[in-house]
N, C-alpha and C positions, 0 to 999 in steps of 0.2 A: 504493500499499500504505499502510496506517496504521501509524505508528510507535507502539507501545504504551507506550513509556517516556515519551514527551512529555506524555501526558494531555491533548492537545488534539484531542478528536474533534468531528467535526461530526455532529450528529443531523439528518438530514433529516426533513421533516414526514411523508413517506410512511411511513418506518420507525416514527416515533413513533406514527402512527395505527394501523398493524398491530399494535404491541405493546399499545396501548390497547384495541383491539378484542379482541385475544386474552385479556388479562387480564379484561376485563369479561365476556367469554363464560365464561371458567373460573369466575369469581365467581357468574355467573347460574346455571351448571349445578350448582355446589355448594349455591346456595340452593334450587334445584329439588329436588336430592336430599334436602336437609334436609326440605323440606315433605312430599315423598312418604314419607320415613322416618317423620316425625312422624305422618302420617296412618295409616301402617301400624301403628306402635306403639300408637296409641290405639284402633284397631279390633280389635286382637288379642283372642282369646277370654279368656286369663288376665287381661287388663287391663280387661275389660268393666265390672266393678263396682268397680274400684279408684279411689281418690281422686286418684292422680297418674297422668299419662300414661306414665311410665317406671316400670312397676311390677316388671319383672324384669330379669335380666341380659341376655337377648337384646335387649330393647328399648333398654337403656342402651348396649349395645355398638354396636348398629346406628346409633343417633343420633350416636355419636361417630365411628364408623369411615367412614361413607358420605361425608360432606362432607370429612373429613380426607384420604381417599384421592383424592377429586377435586382437592383443592388440592395435594396432594403430586405426583401425576402432571402437573397443570398446570404446576407449578414445575419438574418434570424437563423437561417439553416446552420450556419456555422456555430452560432451560439447553442443551438439544440445538440449539435454534435459535441460541442465542449462539454455540456452537462452529461451526455451519454459516456464520454470518455472518463470523466471525473468519477461517475457512479461505478465504472469498471475498475477504477484504480490505475488507470493508464495515464500517460502523459497528455494532458489536456491543454496546457497554455498555448501551444501552437495554434490549436483551433480557435481559441479565443483571440489571439493576434490576427488570424484570418478574418474573423468576424469584424474586429474593430477596423482592419483595413478596408474592408467592403464598405462599412459604414462611413469611414473617412472619404472614401471615393464618392459615396452618395452625396455627402455634404458638399464636396468640391464641385461635383457636377451640378447640383442645385444653385450654388453660388455663381458659377460661371454661366450656366444656362439661364437662370433668373436675370442675371445682369444683361445677357444678350436679348432676351425676349422683352424685357421692360424698355430697353433703349433702342 
């Protein structure tokens, strides 16, 4: 059993690889959702003659909400896996780090995207 107070965890390579693949997959899905949403926003009838791709509220909301939700649910999934690893007595901090990384990416995306959509 891992003693949580000592802060001397050993992260095996297998767990690290699983977390890295999970985080990369979530980031890839978020990027794919962004591309699909951007194509959808550009092809919409109200935006056909507009100068900008995000010409109305629906397009702006979709371009912000889609990848944000993917990153949020990916982070929650990492935290659920953190709890499961902790219950099994395994090395769980790497999963927690992956969850916090995904949440940080979500906040960064919202910050950059919100500034772009608003201005």
